[in-house]
C-alpha atoms as one frame of an Amber mdcrd trajectory, in Angstrom:
protein
 -10.221  29.634  28.773 -12.860  27.273  27.272 -17.010  26.683  28.770 -17.842
  22.706  29.100 -21.210  22.495  28.425 -21.305  21.785  32.619 -25.553  22.416
  32.239 -25.315  18.831  30.221 -23.531  17.063  32.319 -26.521  18.055  35.087
 -29.178  17.075  32.754 -26.921  13.745  32.102 -26.878  12.531  35.453 -30.269
  13.128  36.381 -31.687  11.328  33.493 -29.672   9.039  32.958 -28.896   7.523
  37.153 -32.009   9.379  38.555 -32.109   5.519  39.867 -28.445   7.034  42.296
 -29.064  10.733  42.149 -30.805  13.265  44.537 -29.454  15.613  42.727 -26.919
  17.618  40.602 -26.131  20.830  40.502 -23.808  23.465  38.926 -22.024  24.997
  41.659 -20.330  27.249  39.057 -18.684  28.263  35.933 -17.280  24.744  34.625
 -18.000  22.735  37.395 -21.056  20.096  38.141 -22.102  18.546  41.689 -24.160
  14.957  41.627 -25.177  14.625  45.178 -26.333  10.618  45.434 -28.692   8.497
  47.319 -26.305   7.067  49.194 -24.920   9.856  51.419 -21.702  10.807  49.331
 -21.252  13.118  46.299 -19.775  13.072  42.879 -18.128  16.771  41.801 -16.911
  17.544  38.119 -14.906  20.351  37.724 -12.548  21.410  34.344 -10.214  24.322
  34.830 -10.822  27.986  33.033  -7.348  28.877  33.167  -5.662  26.035  32.144
  -6.654  24.221  29.025  -7.465  20.644  29.217  -7.364  20.672  33.169  -9.377
  18.872  35.043 -10.803  16.264  38.234 -13.214  14.169  38.758 -13.860  13.542
  42.021 -16.210  11.557  44.188 -16.870  11.990  48.302 -17.359   9.042  50.177
 -15.947  10.250  53.448 -19.085  10.725  55.061 -20.264   7.384  54.109 -16.978
   5.278  54.641 -14.495   8.027  55.118 -12.750   7.548  51.190 -12.390   9.690
  48.337 -11.734   8.675  44.518 -10.487  11.448  42.285  -9.149  11.267  38.644
  -6.933  14.720  37.670  -4.669  15.892  35.968  -2.839  19.009  38.545   1.186
  19.292  38.367   1.346  17.602  41.221   5.615  17.447  41.788   4.763  14.509
  44.574   3.220  12.381  41.952   5.751  12.878  38.631   6.599   9.182  39.718
   3.505   7.951  38.422   4.256   6.333  34.549   0.751   8.661  33.667   2.051
  11.859  34.956   0.761  14.262  34.973  -2.308  12.225  34.929  -3.633   9.731
  38.859  -5.962   8.375  40.289  -6.562   8.971  43.864  -7.803   5.682  45.684
  -9.480   5.608  49.254  -7.675   8.543  50.131  -5.882  11.829  49.030  -2.014
  10.081  49.770  -2.542   6.090  47.651  -2.206   6.988  43.769  -2.244   5.054
  40.826  -1.574   4.985  37.559  -4.549   7.048  35.614  -6.253   5.446  32.045
  -8.342   7.906  31.653  -8.987   8.220  28.377  -8.587  12.586  27.079 -11.170
  14.766  26.757 -14.370  15.159  29.009 -16.563  14.567  25.726
């Protein structure tokens, strides 16, 4: 189990992106939610059970019906993606492409 300083991520969101952030809060251990001025939100989550598992998620369904998610869950459905298990959901749960995110939450 690895704890991430999500309180620091919350502070960075509110200070560095104050022009687009309504609020940021910590709904649970190893996760932060950032509410944006356009009505969408961003969730950042790090697994407590599995080392190096994460999800960065932008929820825009209320704005334009889209979602964007970067994660490395071992979904068998995406085994054909060259960067598996890393993958990027573009606009929907079913539209997935390679992920070019660098490793580590830092």
